[in-house]
C-alpha positions as CSV (number, residue, x, y, z in Angstrom):
1,X,-27.9,-6.4,-7.4
2,X,-26.1,-4.6,-10.2
3,X,-27.7,-1.2,-9.4
4,X,-26.4,-1.5,-5.8
5,X,-22.9,-2.2,-7.1
6,X,-23.1,0.7,-9.5
7,X,-24.0,3.0,-6.7
8,X,-21.1,1.8,-4.6
9,X,-18.7,2.3,-7.4
10,X,-20.1,5.9,-8.0
11,X,-19.8,6.6,-4.3
12,X,-16.2,5.4,-4.2
13,X,-15.3,7.6,-7.2
14,X,-16.9,10.6,-5.5
15,X,-14.9,9.9,-2.4
16,X,-11.7,9.6,-4.5
17,X,-12.5,12.9,-6.2
18,X,-12.9,14.5,-2.7
19,X,-9.6,13.2,-1.6
20,X,-7.9,14.4,-4.7
21,X,-9.4,17.9,-4.4
22,X,-8.5,18.1,-0.7
23,X,-4.9,17.3,-1.2
24,X,-3.8,13.9,-2.3
25,X,0.0,13.8,-1.9
26,X,1.3,14.1,-5.4
27,X,4.2,11.7,-4.5
28,X,1.8,9.0,-3.3
29,X,3.1,5.8,-4.9
30,X,1.6,2.9,-2.9
31,X,-2.2,3.0,-3.3
32,X,-2.7,5.0,-6.5
33,X,-0.7,2.7,-8.7
34,X,-2.9,-0.2,-7.5
35,X,-6.0,1.8,-7.9
36,X,-5.4,3.2,-11.4
37,X,-5.8,-0.1,-13.3
38,X,-9.1,-0.7,-11.5
39,X,-10.2,2.9,-12.2
40,X,-9.4,2.6,-15.9
41,X,-11.3,-0.7,-16.1
42,X,-14.6,0.8,-14.9
43,X,-16.4,1.1,-18.2
44,X,-19.9,1.4,-16.6
45,X,-18.9,4.6,-14.8
46,X,-17.2,6.5,-17.5
47,X,-18.6,9.9,-16.6
48,X,-17.6,9.6,-13.0
49,X,-14.2,8.2,-13.8
50,X,-13.5,11.0,-16.2
51,X,-14.4,13.6,-13.5
52,X,-12.1,11.7,-11.1
53,X,-9.2,11.6,-13.6
54,X,-9.5,15.4,-14.0
55,X,-9.4,15.7,-10.2
56,X,-6.2,13.6,-10.1
57,X,-4.4,15.7,-12.6
58,X,-1.8,16.9,-10.1
59,X,-1.0,13.3,-9.1
60,X,-0.9,12.2,-12.8
61,X,1.6,15.0,-13.6
62,X,4.2,13.3,-11.4
63,X,3.3,9.8,-12.7
64,X,3.7,10.1,-16.5
65,X,3.6,6.3,-16.9
66,X,-0.2,6.7,-16.6
67,X,-0.7,9.3,-19.4
68,X,-1.0,6.7,-22.2
69,X,-3.7,4.5,-20.5
70,X,-5.5,7.6,-19.3
71,X,-5.6,9.3,-22.7
72,X,-6.8,6.0,-24.2
73,X,-9.6,5.8,-21.6
74,X,-10.6,9.5,-22.2
75,X,-10.6,9.0,-26.0
76,X,-12.9,6.0,-25.7
77,X,-15.1,8.1,-23.4
78,X,-15.6,11.0,-25.8
79,X,-18.5,9.4,-27.6
80,X,-20.5,8.6,-24.5
81,X,-19.6,11.3,-22.0
82,X,-17.8,13.9,-24.1
83,X,-18.1,16.8,-21.7
84,X,-16.6,15.0,-18.8
85,X,-13.8,13.5,-20.9
86,X,-13.1,17.0,-22.5
87,X,-13.0,18.5,-19.0
88,X,-10.5,15.9,-17.8
89,X,-8.3,16.5,-20.8
90,X,-8.3,20.2,-20.0
91,X,-7.1,19.5,-16.5
92,X,-4.4,17.2,-17.8
93,X,-3.1,19.7,-20.3
């Protein structure tokens, strides 16, 4: 059901955070551009997505085309999960 899907999404986000922390190639340009729109469309997992975006800050720094959509997502997340959104903003700064 929906709870199972939410758990799968959260597990996938955790795995992505682990990959990002362990050394995602900052020049990676094949999978991440496909993944980012999906990541930014996950409104039900805002807390986990914000943490993930913070972990991806090194990749994002070399892909400035994502800054606008990411900032919009984080701004929209401030009311529901402000601490995670603020943490991600600090990493992106």
